[in-house]
Each structure stands twice: as C-alpha cells, then as structure tokens.
Predicted model as a PDB file, atoms N, CA, C, CB and O in Angstrom, pLDDT in the B-factor column:
MODEL        1                                                                  
ATOM      1  N   MET A   1      -4.033 159.291  91.566  1.00 43.00           N  
ATOM      2  CA  MET A   1      -4.235 158.469  90.456  1.00 43.00           C  
ATOM      3  C   MET A   1      -3.358 157.360  90.471  1.00 43.00           C  
ATOM      4  CB  MET A   1      -4.100 159.168  89.266  1.00 43.00           C  
ATOM      5  O   MET A   1      -2.173 157.667  90.343  1.00 43.00           O  
ATOM      6  N   GLU A   2      -3.634 156.035  90.605  1.00 52.00           N  
ATOM      7  CA  GLU A   2      -2.515 155.001  90.505  1.00 52.00           C  
ATOM      8  C   GLU A   2      -2.230 154.977  89.071  1.00 52.00           C  
ATOM      9  CB  GLU A   2      -2.896 153.508  91.067  1.00 52.00           C  
ATOM     10  O   GLU A   2      -2.944 155.551  88.248  1.00 52.00           O  
ATOM     11  N   PRO A   3      -0.826 154.079  88.678  1.00 54.00           N  
ATOM     12  CA  PRO A   3      -0.506 153.678  87.501  1.00 54.00           C  
ATOM     13  C   PRO A   3      -1.501 152.691  86.761  1.00 54.00           C  
ATOM     14  CB  PRO A   3       0.718 153.163  87.648  1.00 54.00           C  
ATOM     15  O   PRO A   3      -2.304 151.886  87.233  1.00 54.00           O  
ATOM     16  N   ASN A   4      -1.163 153.039  85.332  1.00 57.00           N  
ATOM     17  CA  ASN A   4      -2.279 152.080  84.709  1.00 57.00           C  
ATOM     18  C   ASN A   4      -1.736 150.436  85.170  1.00 57.00           C  
ATOM     19  CB  ASN A   4      -2.353 152.321  82.734  1.00 57.00           C  
ATOM     20  O   ASN A   4      -0.542 150.150  85.257  1.00 57.00           O  
ATOM     21  N   THR A   5      -2.711 149.589  85.399  1.00 60.00           N  
ATOM     22  CA  THR A   5      -2.770 148.318  85.496  1.00 60.00           C  
ATOM     23  C   THR A   5      -2.384 147.450  84.004  1.00 60.00           C  
ATOM     24  CB  THR A   5      -4.165 148.093  86.042  1.00 60.00           C  
ATOM     25  O   THR A   5      -2.774 147.852  82.908  1.00 60.00           O  
ATOM     26  N   PRO A   6      -1.749 146.499  84.149  1.00 55.00           N  
ATOM     27  CA  PRO A   6      -1.488 145.959  82.623  1.00 55.00           C  
ATOM     28  C   PRO A   6      -3.121 145.854  81.857  1.00 55.00           C  
ATOM     29  CB  PRO A   6      -0.604 144.140  82.700  1.00 55.00           C  
ATOM     30  O   PRO A   6      -3.112 145.862  80.626  1.00 55.00           O  
ATOM     31  N   ASN A   7      -4.182 145.780  82.404  1.00 58.00           N  
ATOM     32  CA  ASN A   7      -5.368 145.635  81.805  1.00 58.00           C  
ATOM     33  C   ASN A   7      -6.031 146.888  81.093  1.00 58.00           C  
ATOM     34  CB  ASN A   7      -6.179 145.135  82.773  1.00 58.00           C  
ATOM     35  O   ASN A   7      -6.922 146.802  80.248  1.00 58.00           O  
ATOM     36  N   GLU A   8      -5.358 148.295  81.649  1.00 67.00           N  
ATOM     37  CA  GLU A   8      -5.603 149.467  81.160  1.00 67.00           C  
ATOM     38  C   GLU A   8      -4.662 149.848  80.623  1.00 67.00           C  
ATOM     39  CB  GLU A   8      -5.994 150.273  81.871  1.00 67.00           C  
ATOM     40  O   GLU A   8      -4.865 150.877  79.979  1.00 67.00           O  
ATOM     41  N   ALA A   9      -3.120 149.258  80.574  1.00 85.00           N  
ATOM     42  CA  ALA A   9      -2.195 149.928  79.516  1.00 85.00           C  
ATOM     43  C   ALA A   9      -2.488 149.672  78.229  1.00 85.00           C  
ATOM     44  CB  ALA A   9      -0.851 149.573  79.636  1.00 85.00           C  
ATOM     45  O   ALA A   9      -3.071 148.614  77.991  1.00 85.00           O  
ATOM     46  N   MET A  10      -2.097 150.722  76.946  1.00 93.00           N  
ATOM     47  CA  MET A  10      -2.216 150.536  75.893  1.00 93.00           C  
ATOM     48  C   MET A  10      -1.019 149.075  75.383  1.00 93.00           C  
ATOM     49  CB  MET A  10      -2.090 151.990  75.339  1.00 93.00           C  
ATOM     50  O   MET A  10       0.113 148.701  75.690  1.00 93.00           O  
ATOM     51  N   PRO A  11      -1.920 148.721  74.625  1.00 96.00           N  
ATOM     52  CA  PRO A  11      -0.984 147.439  73.794  1.00 96.00           C  
ATOM     53  C   PRO A  11       0.358 147.987  73.325  1.00 96.00           C  
ATOM     54  CB  PRO A  11      -1.794 146.809  72.273  1.00 96.00           C  
ATOM     55  O   PRO A  11       0.425 149.176  73.015  1.00 96.00           O  
ATOM     56  N   ALA A  12       1.390 147.232  73.254  1.00 95.00           N  
ATOM     57  CA  ALA A  12       2.553 147.349  72.670  1.00 95.00           C  
ATOM     58  C   ALA A  12       2.502 147.281  71.315  1.00 95.00           C  
ATOM     59  CB  ALA A  12       3.357 146.516  73.112  1.00 95.00           C  
ATOM     60  O   ALA A  12       3.076 148.087  70.582  1.00 95.00           O  
ATOM     61  N   GLY A  13       1.656 146.099  70.834  1.00 96.00           N  
ATOM     62  CA  GLY A  13       1.348 145.680  69.445  1.00 96.00           C  
ATOM     63  C   GLY A  13       0.123 144.685  69.073  1.00 96.00           C  
ATOM     64  O   GLY A  13      -0.900 144.741  69.757  1.00 96.00           O  
ATOM     65  N   ILE A  14       0.220 143.791  68.013  1.00 98.00           N  
ATOM     66  CA  ILE A  14      -1.141 143.179  67.714  1.00 98.00           C  
ATOM     67  C   ILE A  14      -0.376 141.736  67.309  1.00 98.00           C  
ATOM     68  CB  ILE A  14      -2.220 144.065  66.346  1.00 98.00           C  
ATOM     69  O   ILE A  14       0.533 141.671  66.481  1.00 98.00           O  
ATOM     70  N   CYS A  15      -0.814 140.817  67.908  1.00 98.00           N  
ATOM     71  CA  CYS A  15      -0.229 139.463  67.215  1.00 98.00           C  
ATOM     72  C   CYS A  15      -0.680 139.236  65.513  1.00 98.00           C  
ATOM     73  CB  CYS A  15      -0.903 138.055  68.176  1.00 98.00           C  
ATOM     74  O   CYS A  15      -1.856 138.954  65.283  1.00 98.00           O  
ATOM     75  N   ASP A  16       0.214 139.359  64.459  1.00 97.00           N  
ATOM     76  CA  ASP A  16      -0.300 139.016  63.356  1.00 97.00           C  
ATOM     77  C   ASP A  16      -0.926 137.970  63.012  1.00 97.00           C  
ATOM     78  CB  ASP A  16       0.350 139.088  62.726  1.00 97.00           C  
ATOM     79  O   ASP A  16      -1.613 138.061  61.994  1.00 97.00           O  
ATOM     80  N   ARG A  17      -0.895 136.980  63.566  1.00 97.00           N  
ATOM     81  CA  ARG A  17      -1.746 135.773  63.482  1.00 97.00           C  
ATOM     82  C   ARG A  17      -3.202 135.660  64.052  1.00 97.00           C  
ATOM     83  CB  ARG A  17      -1.036 134.796  64.094  1.00 97.00           C  
ATOM     84  O   ARG A  17      -4.132 135.338  63.312  1.00 97.00           O  
ATOM     85  N   CYS A  18      -3.397 135.954  65.496  1.00 98.00           N  
ATOM     86  CA  CYS A  18      -4.712 136.054  66.162  1.00 98.00           C  
ATOM     87  C   CYS A  18      -5.198 137.465  66.253  1.00 98.00           C  
ATOM     88  CB  CYS A  18      -4.654 135.467  67.544  1.00 98.00           C  
ATOM     89  O   CYS A  18      -6.221 137.622  66.919  1.00 98.00           O  
ATOM     90  N   LYS A  19      -4.654 138.520  65.706  1.00 98.00           N  
ATOM     91  CA  LYS A  19      -5.022 140.042  66.053  1.00 98.00           C  
ATOM     92  C   LYS A  19      -5.248 140.354  67.438  1.00 98.00           C  
ATOM     93  CB  LYS A  19      -6.274 140.486  65.366  1.00 98.00           C  
ATOM     94  O   LYS A  19      -5.927 141.336  67.740  1.00 98.00           O  
ATOM     95  N   GLY A  20      -4.692 139.538  68.381  1.00 98.00           N  
ATOM     96  CA  GLY A  20      -4.565 139.915  69.832  1.00 98.00           C  
ATOM     97  C   GLY A  20      -3.777 141.235  70.049  1.00 98.00           C  
ATOM     98  O   GLY A  20      -2.958 141.763  69.297  1.00 98.00           O  
ATOM     99  N   GLU A  21      -4.203 141.615  71.195  1.00 97.00           N  
ATOM    100  CA  GLU A  21      -3.161 142.927  71.864  1.00 97.00           C  
ATOM    101  C   GLU A  21      -2.012 141.961  72.345  1.00 97.00           C  
ATOM    102  CB  GLU A  21      -3.935 144.039  73.449  1.00 97.00           C  
ATOM    103  O   GLU A  21      -2.233 140.785  72.634  1.00 97.00           O  
ATOM    104  N   VAL A  22      -0.790 142.539  72.407  1.00 97.00           N  
ATOM    105  CA  VAL A  22       0.329 142.496  72.757  1.00 97.00           C  
ATOM    106  C   VAL A  22       0.657 143.480  73.678  1.00 97.00           C  
ATOM    107  CB  VAL A  22       1.010 142.473  71.808  1.00 97.00           C  
ATOM    108  O   VAL A  22       0.668 144.647  73.286  1.00 97.00           O  
ATOM    109  N   TYR A  23       0.977 143.172  75.047  1.00 96.00           N  
ATOM    110  CA  TYR A  23       1.670 144.189  76.060  1.00 96.00           C  
ATOM    111  C   TYR A  23       2.833 144.244  76.569  1.00 96.00           C  
ATOM    112  CB  TYR A  23       1.166 144.256  77.028  1.00 96.00           C  
ATOM    113  O   TYR A  23       3.468 143.203  76.741  1.00 96.00           O  
ATOM    114  N   ALA A  24       3.319 145.405  76.894  1.00 94.00           N  
ATOM    115  CA  ALA A  24       4.695 145.308  77.145  1.00 94.00           C  
ATOM    116  C   ALA A  24       5.233 144.247  77.977  1.00 94.00           C  
ATOM    117  CB  ALA A  24       5.078 146.415  77.657  1.00 94.00           C  
ATOM    118  O   ALA A  24       6.300 143.807  77.549  1.00 94.00           O  
ATOM    119  N   GLU A  25       4.740 143.630  79.199  1.00 94.00           N  
ATOM    120  CA  GLU A  25       5.539 142.614  80.267  1.00 94.00           C  
ATOM    121  C   GLU A  25       5.147 141.396  79.476  1.00 94.00           C  
ATOM    122  CB  GLU A  25       4.977 142.572  82.101  1.00 94.00           C  
ATOM    123  O   GLU A  25       5.268 140.396  80.183  1.00 94.00           O  
ATOM    124  N   GLU A  26       4.551 141.009  77.781  1.00 96.00           N  
ATOM    125  CA  GLU A  26       4.787 139.721  77.379  1.00 96.00           C  
ATOM    126  C   GLU A  26       5.616 139.266  76.520  1.00 96.00           C  
ATOM    127  CB  GLU A  26       3.935 139.311  77.055  1.00 96.00           C  
ATOM    128  O   GLU A  26       5.934 140.064  75.638  1.00 96.00           O  
ATOM    129  N   LEU A  27       6.185 137.988  76.476  1.00 96.00           N  
ATOM    130  CA  LEU A  27       7.001 137.793  75.235  1.00 96.00           C  
ATOM    131  C   LEU A  27       6.315 137.452  74.080  1.00 96.00           C  
ATOM    132  CB  LEU A  27       7.951 136.822  75.394  1.00 96.00           C  
ATOM    133  O   LEU A  27       5.264 136.824  73.955  1.00 96.00           O  
ATOM    134  N   VAL A  28       7.106 137.989  73.185  1.00 97.00           N  
ATOM    135  CA  VAL A  28       6.261 137.233  71.775  1.00 97.00           C  
ATOM    136  C   VAL A  28       7.457 137.137  70.885  1.00 97.00           C  
ATOM    137  CB  VAL A  28       4.821 138.276  70.880  1.00 97.00           C  
ATOM    138  O   VAL A  28       8.471 137.747  71.223  1.00 97.00           O  
ATOM    139  N   HIS A  29       7.448 136.414  69.749  1.00 97.00           N  
ATOM    140  CA  HIS A  29       8.495 135.951  68.869  1.00 97.00           C  
ATOM    141  C   HIS A  29       8.254 136.958  67.864  1.00 97.00           C  
ATOM    142  CB  HIS A  29       8.433 134.407  68.362  1.00 97.00           C  
ATOM    143  O   HIS A  29       7.075 137.298  67.768  1.00 97.00           O  
ATOM    144  N   LEU A  30       9.242 137.631  66.939  1.00 96.00           N  
ATOM    145  CA  LEU A  30       9.266 138.220  66.090  1.00 96.00           C  
ATOM    146  C   LEU A  30      10.021 137.537  64.740  1.00 96.00           C  
ATOM    147  CB  LEU A  30       9.673 139.278  66.607  1.00 96.00           C  
ATOM    148  O   LEU A  30      11.238 137.619  64.572  1.00 96.00           O  
ATOM    149  N   ILE A  31       9.174 136.901  63.876  1.00 95.00           N  
ATOM    150  CA  ILE A  31       9.564 136.095  63.030  1.00 95.00           C  
ATOM    151  C   ILE A  31       9.621 137.040  61.669  1.00 95.00           C  
ATOM    152  CB  ILE A  31       8.650 134.845  63.043  1.00 95.00           C  
ATOM    153  O   ILE A  31       8.632 137.765  61.563  1.00 95.00           O  
ATOM    154  N   ASP A  32      10.631 137.166  60.576  1.00 94.00           N  
ATOM    155  CA  ASP A  32      10.426 137.621  59.469  1.00 94.00           C  
ATOM    156  C   ASP A  32       9.421 139.024  59.714  1.00 94.00           C  
ATOM    157  CB  ASP A  32       9.883 136.444  58.609  1.00 94.00           C  
ATOM    158  O   ASP A  32       8.428 139.220  59.014  1.00 94.00           O  
ATOM    159  N   GLY A  33       9.742 139.726  60.546  1.00 94.00           N  
ATOM    160  CA  GLY A  33       8.915 140.985  60.711  1.00 94.00           C  
ATOM    161  C   GLY A  33       7.196 140.685  60.881  1.00 94.00           C  
ATOM    162  O   GLY A  33       6.321 141.529  60.691  1.00 94.00           O  
ATOM    163  N   PHE A  34       7.007 139.420  61.242  1.00 95.00           N  
ATOM    164  CA  PHE A  34       5.753 139.143  62.025  1.00 95.00           C  
ATOM    165  C   PHE A  34       5.609 138.868  63.568  1.00 95.00           C  
ATOM    166  CB  PHE A  34       5.242 138.072  61.457  1.00 95.00           C  
ATOM    167  O   PHE A  34       6.159 137.956  64.187  1.00 95.00           O  
ATOM    168  N   VAL A  35       4.817 139.770  64.040  1.00 97.00           N  
ATOM    169  CA  VAL A  35       4.257 139.674  65.853  1.00 97.00           C  
ATOM    170  C   VAL A  35       3.791 138.296  65.718  1.00 97.00           C  
ATOM    171  CB  VAL A  35       2.728 140.901  66.532  1.00 97.00           C  
ATOM    172  O   VAL A  35       3.221 137.854  64.721  1.00 97.00           O  
ATOM    173  N   ILE A  36       4.132 137.490  67.029  1.00 98.00           N  
ATOM    174  CA  ILE A  36       3.374 136.116  66.867  1.00 98.00           C  
ATOM    175  C   ILE A  36       3.519 135.999  68.688  1.00 98.00           C  
ATOM    176  CB  ILE A  36       4.334 134.608  65.622  1.00 98.00           C  
ATOM    177  O   ILE A  36       4.516 135.827  69.389  1.00 98.00           O  
ATOM    178  N   CYS A  37       2.397 136.136  68.964  1.00 97.00           N  
ATOM    179  CA  CYS A  37       2.143 136.003  70.495  1.00 97.00           C  
ATOM    180  C   CYS A  37       2.350 134.012  70.711  1.00 97.00           C  
ATOM    181  CB  CYS A  37       0.128 136.787  70.936  1.00 97.00           C  
ATOM    182  O   CYS A  37       2.026 133.067  69.991  1.00 97.00           O  
ATOM    183  N   ALA A  38       3.008 134.107  72.005  1.00 96.00           N  
ATOM    184  CA  ALA A  38       2.951 132.611  72.585  1.00 96.00           C  
ATOM    185  C   ALA A  38       1.973 131.593  72.169  1.00 96.00           C  
ATOM    186  CB  ALA A  38       2.741 132.656  73.957  1.00 96.00           C  
ATOM    187  O   ALA A  38       2.377 130.482  71.826  1.00 96.00           O  
ATOM    188  N   GLU A  39       0.780 131.869  72.172  1.00 97.00           N  
ATOM    189  CA  GLU A  39      -0.252 130.812  72.078  1.00 97.00           C  
ATOM    190  C   GLU A  39      -0.550 130.489  70.620  1.00 97.00           C  
ATOM    191  CB  GLU A  39      -1.558 131.246  72.802  1.00 97.00           C  
ATOM    192  O   GLU A  39      -1.085 129.494  70.131  1.00 97.00           O  
ATOM    193  N   CYS A  40      -0.041 131.640  70.028  1.00 98.00           N  
ATOM    194  CA  CYS A  40      -0.063 131.115  68.232  1.00 98.00           C  
ATOM    195  C   CYS A  40       0.978 130.400  67.855  1.00 98.00           C  
ATOM    196  CB  CYS A  40      -0.005 132.297  67.087  1.00 98.00           C  
ATOM    197  O   CYS A  40       1.008 129.489  67.028  1.00 98.00           O  
ATOM    198  N   PHE A  41       1.968 130.916  68.592  1.00 97.00           N  
ATOM    199  CA  PHE A  41       3.240 130.292  67.872  1.00 97.00           C  
ATOM    200  C   PHE A  41       3.270 128.709  67.254  1.00 97.00           C  
ATOM    201  CB  PHE A  41       4.385 130.349  68.959  1.00 97.00           C  
ATOM    202  O   PHE A  41       3.648 128.403  66.124  1.00 97.00           O  
ATOM    203  N   PRO A  42       2.799 127.845  68.237  1.00 97.00           N  
ATOM    204  CA  PRO A  42       3.060 126.447  67.464  1.00 97.00           C  
ATOM    205  C   PRO A  42       2.328 126.255  65.987  1.00 97.00           C  
ATOM    206  CB  PRO A  42       2.489 125.203  68.448  1.00 97.00           C  
ATOM    207  O   PRO A  42       2.767 125.621  65.027  1.00 97.00           O  
ATOM    208  N   ASP A  43       1.193 126.924  66.079  1.00 96.00           N  
ATOM    209  CA  ASP A  43       0.376 126.646  64.795  1.00 96.00           C  
ATOM    210  C   ASP A  43       1.297 127.710  63.874  1.00 96.00           C  
ATOM    211  CB  ASP A  43      -1.531 127.041  64.920  1.00 96.00           C  
ATOM    212  O   ASP A  43       1.357 127.255  62.732  1.00 96.00           O  
ATOM    213  N   PHE A  44       1.800 128.573  63.954  1.00 96.00           N  
ATOM    214  CA  PHE A  44       3.011 129.675  62.879  1.00 96.00           C  
ATOM    215  C   PHE A  44       3.733 128.695  62.600  1.00 96.00           C  
ATOM    216  CB  PHE A  44       4.102 131.088  63.574  1.00 96.00           C  
ATOM    217  O   PHE A  44       3.715 128.074  61.537  1.00 96.00           O  
ATOM    218  N   ALA A  45       4.485 128.470  63.628  1.00 95.00           N  
ATOM    219  CA  ALA A  45       5.484 127.465  63.398  1.00 95.00           C  
ATOM    220  C   ALA A  45       5.478 125.946  62.482  1.00 95.00           C  
ATOM    221  CB  ALA A  45       5.724 127.181  64.651  1.00 95.00           C  
ATOM    222  O   ALA A  45       6.372 125.302  61.933  1.00 95.00           O  
ATOM    223  N   TYR A  46       3.899 125.742  62.641  1.00 96.00           N  
ATOM    224  CA  TYR A  46       3.995 124.292  61.606  1.00 96.00           C  
ATOM    225  C   TYR A  46       3.679 124.992  60.442  1.00 96.00           C  
ATOM    226  CB  TYR A  46       2.815 122.835  61.875  1.00 96.00           C  
ATOM    227  O   TYR A  46       4.150 124.484  59.425  1.00 96.00           O  
ATOM    228  N   ASP A  47       2.926 126.158  60.264  1.00 95.00           N  
ATOM    229  CA  ASP A  47       2.280 126.402  58.948  1.00 95.00           C  
ATOM    230  C   ASP A  47       4.024 127.308  57.919  1.00 95.00           C  
ATOM    231  CB  ASP A  47       0.421 127.776  59.345  1.00 95.00           C  
ATOM    232  O   ASP A  47       4.354 127.097  56.752  1.00 95.00           O  
ATOM    233  N   TYR A  48       4.724 128.233  58.939  1.00 94.00           N  
ATOM    234  CA  TYR A  48       5.703 128.401  58.514  1.00 94.00           C  
ATOM    235  C   TYR A  48       6.979 127.597  57.699  1.00 94.00           C  
ATOM    236  CB  TYR A  48       5.848 128.783  59.297  1.00 94.00           C  
ATOM    237  O   TYR A  48       7.616 127.996  56.724  1.00 94.00           O  
ATOM    238  N   PHE A  49       7.131 126.139  58.567  1.00 94.00           N  
ATOM    239  CA  PHE A  49       7.973 125.444  57.867  1.00 94.00           C  
ATOM    240  C   PHE A  49       7.287 124.017  57.299  1.00 94.00           C  
ATOM    241  CB  PHE A  49       9.176 125.261  58.755  1.00 94.00           C  
ATOM    242  O   PHE A  49       7.902 122.972  57.085  1.00 94.00           O  
ATOM    243  N   GLU A  50       6.223 124.190  57.160  1.00 95.00           N  
ATOM    244  CA  GLU A  50       5.609 123.106  56.611  1.00 95.00           C  
ATOM    245  C   GLU A  50       5.964 122.784  54.903  1.00 95.00           C  
ATOM    246  CB  GLU A  50       4.091 123.389  56.882  1.00 95.00           C  
ATOM    247  O   GLU A  50       5.629 121.746  54.332  1.00 95.00           O  
ATOM    248  N   PRO A  51       6.622 123.787  54.341  1.00 94.00           N  
ATOM    249  CA  PRO A  51       7.353 123.650  52.897  1.00 94.00           C  
ATOM    250  C   PRO A  51       8.427 122.796  53.210  1.00 94.00           C  
ATOM    251  CB  PRO A  51       7.932 125.071  52.187  1.00 94.00           C  
ATOM    252  O   PRO A  51       8.862 122.154  52.254  1.00 94.00           O  
ATOM    253  N   ASP A  52       8.954 122.626  54.278  1.00 92.00           N  
ATOM    254  CA  ASP A  52      10.510 122.054  54.419  1.00 92.00           C  
ATOM    255  C   ASP A  52      10.098 120.652  54.806  1.00 92.00           C  
ATOM    256  CB  ASP A  52      11.631 122.873  55.698  1.00 92.00           C  
ATOM    257  O   ASP A  52      11.017 119.834  54.809  1.00 92.00           O  
ATOM    258  N   MET A  53       8.667 120.136  55.195  1.00 93.00           N  
ATOM    259  CA  MET A  53       8.522 118.870  55.737  1.00 93.00           C  
ATOM    260  C   MET A  53       8.772 117.838  54.396  1.00 93.00           C  
ATOM    261  CB  MET A  53       6.989 118.742  56.500  1.00 93.00           C  
ATOM    262  O   MET A  53       8.702 118.207  53.223  1.00 93.00           O  
ATOM    263  N   VAL A  54       9.052 116.588  54.818  1.00 93.00           N  
ATOM    264  CA  VAL A  54       9.309 115.546  53.794  1.00 93.00           C  
ATOM    265  C   VAL A  54       8.769 114.322  54.307  1.00 93.00           C  
ATOM    266  CB  VAL A  54      10.787 115.371  53.447  1.00 93.00           C  
ATOM    267  O   VAL A  54       8.373 114.291  55.472  1.00 93.00           O  
ATOM    268  N   LEU A  55       8.718 113.473  53.690  1.00 94.00           N  
ATOM    269  CA  LEU A  55       8.384 111.876  54.058  1.00 94.00           C  
ATOM    270  C   LEU A  55       9.300 111.089  54.480  1.00 94.00           C  
ATOM    271  CB  LEU A  55       7.923 111.116  53.034  1.00 94.00           C  
ATOM    272  O   LEU A  55      10.330 111.027  53.809  1.00 94.00           O  
ATOM    273  N   GLY A  56       9.227 110.597  55.219  1.00 92.00           N  
ATOM    274  CA  GLY A  56      10.656 109.683  55.573  1.00 92.00           C  
ATOM    275  C   GLY A  56      11.329 109.043  54.510  1.00 92.00           C  
ATOM    276  O   GLY A  56      12.526 109.131  54.233  1.00 92.00           O  
ATOM    277  N   GLY A  57      10.239 108.235  53.803  1.00 91.00           N  
ATOM    278  CA  GLY A  57      10.867 107.557  52.429  1.00 91.00           C  
ATOM    279  C   GLY A  57      11.776 108.375  51.677  1.00 91.00           C  
ATOM    280  O   GLY A  57      12.868 107.963  51.286  1.00 91.00           O  
ATOM    281  N   ASP A  58      11.294 109.639  51.453  1.00 90.00           N  
ATOM    282  CA  ASP A  58      11.875 110.535  50.778  1.00 90.00           C  
ATOM    283  C   ASP A  58      12.897 111.056  51.447  1.00 90.00           C  
ATOM    284  CB  ASP A  58      11.098 111.391  50.389  1.00 90.00           C  
ATOM    285  O   ASP A  58      13.804 111.341  50.664  1.00 90.00           O  
ATOM    286  N   LEU A  59      13.175 111.333  52.673  1.00 90.00           N  
ATOM    287  CA  LEU A  59      14.356 111.491  53.403  1.00 90.00           C  
ATOM    288  C   LEU A  59      15.319 110.351  53.290  1.00 90.00           C  
ATOM    289  CB  LEU A  59      14.031 111.709  54.751  1.00 90.00           C  
ATOM    290  O   LEU A  59      16.525 110.568  53.170  1.00 90.00           O  
ATOM    291  N   LYS A  60      14.701 108.853  53.334  1.00 90.00           N  
ATOM    292  CA  LYS A  60      16.099 107.925  53.627  1.00 90.00           C  
ATOM    293  C   LYS A  60      16.648 107.872  51.854  1.00 90.00           C  
ATOM    294  CB  LYS A  60      15.627 105.889  54.497  1.00 90.00           C  
ATOM    295  O   LYS A  60      17.818 107.579  51.608  1.00 90.00           O  
ATOM    296  N   GLU A  61      15.736 108.163  50.820  1.00 89.00           N  
ATOM    297  CA  GLU A  61      16.569 108.384  49.708  1.00 89.00           C  
ATOM    298  C   GLU A  61      17.350 109.239  49.789  1.00 89.00           C  
ATOM    299  CB  GLU A  61      16.054 108.593  48.718  1.00 89.00           C  
ATOM    300  O   GLU A  61      18.564 109.034  49.780  1.00 89.00           O  
ATOM    301  N   MET A  62      16.720 110.570  49.903  1.00 88.00           N  
ATOM    302  CA  MET A  62      18.125 111.690  49.891  1.00 88.00           C  
ATOM    303  C   MET A  62      18.991 111.163  50.286  1.00 88.00           C  
ATOM    304  CB  MET A  62      18.201 112.940  50.668  1.00 88.00           C  
ATOM    305  O   MET A  62      19.877 110.876  49.481  1.00 88.00           O  
ATOM    306  N   LEU A  63      19.154 110.780  51.730  1.00 90.00           N  
ATOM    307  CA  LEU A  63      20.459 110.140  52.656  1.00 90.00           C  
ATOM    308  C   LEU A  63      21.184 109.154  51.975  1.00 90.00           C  
ATOM    309  CB  LEU A  63      20.022 109.400  54.031  1.00 90.00           C  
ATOM    310  O   LEU A  63      22.407 109.112  52.104  1.00 90.00           O  
ATOM    311  N   CYS A  64      20.492 108.230  51.154  1.00 88.00           N  
ATOM    312  CA  CYS A  64      21.160 106.986  50.438  1.00 88.00           C  
ATOM    313  C   CYS A  64      21.647 107.884  49.260  1.00 88.00           C  
ATOM    314  CB  CYS A  64      20.046 105.538  49.966  1.00 88.00           C  
ATOM    315  O   CYS A  64      22.664 107.288  48.907  1.00 88.00           O  
ATOM    316  N   THR A  65      21.548 108.717  48.635  1.00 75.00           N  
ATOM    317  CA  THR A  65      21.845 109.590  47.311  1.00 75.00           C  
ATOM    318  C   THR A  65      23.362 110.210  47.569  1.00 75.00           C  
ATOM    319  CB  THR A  65      20.584 110.965  47.083  1.00 75.00           C  
ATOM    320  O   THR A  65      24.326 110.362  46.819  1.00 75.00           O  
ATOM    321  N   TYR A  66      23.105 110.535  49.151  1.00 64.00           N  
ATOM    322  CA  TYR A  66      24.245 111.637  49.474  1.00 64.00           C  
ATOM    323  C   TYR A  66      25.439 110.717  49.955  1.00 64.00           C  
ATOM    324  CB  TYR A  66      23.764 112.856  50.774  1.00 64.00           C  
ATOM    325  O   TYR A  66      26.619 111.068  49.928  1.00 64.00           O  
ATOM    326  N   ASP A  67      24.925 109.360  50.448  1.00 61.00           N  
ATOM    327  CA  ASP A  67      26.138 108.547  51.007  1.00 61.00           C  
ATOM    328  C   ASP A  67      26.649 107.686  49.605  1.00 61.00           C  
ATOM    329  CB  ASP A  67      25.606 107.393  52.450  1.00 61.00           C  
ATOM    330  O   ASP A  67      27.440 106.751  49.730  1.00 61.00           O  
ATOM    331  N   ASP A  68      26.231 108.007  48.546  1.00 58.00           N  
ATOM    332  CA  ASP A  68      26.628 107.325  47.022  1.00 58.00           C  
ATOM    333  C   ASP A  68      27.906 108.172  46.674  1.00 58.00           C  
ATOM    334  CB  ASP A  68      25.270 107.534  45.641  1.00 58.00           C  
ATOM    335  O   ASP A  68      28.969 107.644  46.346  1.00 58.00           O  
ATOM    336  N   ASP A  69      27.698 109.652  46.781  1.00 55.00           N  
ATOM    337  CA  ASP A  69      28.410 110.582  46.369  1.00 55.00           C  
ATOM    338  C   ASP A  69      30.053 110.143  46.662  1.00 55.00           C  
ATOM    339  CB  ASP A  69      27.873 111.864  47.049  1.00 55.00           C  
ATOM    340  O   ASP A  69      30.963 110.907  46.340  1.00 55.00           O  
TER     341      ASP A  69                                                      
ENDMDL                                                                          
END                                                                             
C-alpha cells in the first residue's frame, strides 16, 4: 500500500474563518490563536485591523497636534 497522498491525509487543522481543512504541507497564519488559511488572510487582516483605521483628515489633525507639542 502506498503512503497517503495529500488528498487522503488527515488535516492538520481547520481555518477559523472558512472552516476549510489545512494540511501539513500548507502554510497558514496563526494570529492570536486563530488559524487562518492563505486564502482567508486578506479579509481576516482587514477585519482584524479595521478598528485601527482613521480618515486622512483625522490623521492630519493628529499629526499637527504632535507637531505643536
């Protein structure tokens, strides 16, 4: 009997975003305990960092405030 092919291998984990299987030979992101597959990473990153987004005008005001100190 031949060794398991990747299609027959047991998954190493599950992506927490899409619930897809992740196999041993695949690279994944492990972020704050979440397993995120490569396909889900862009959307996960956007959602994860969305609270840190600011409008350009607000950024300008923040930077001007720092320059005044």
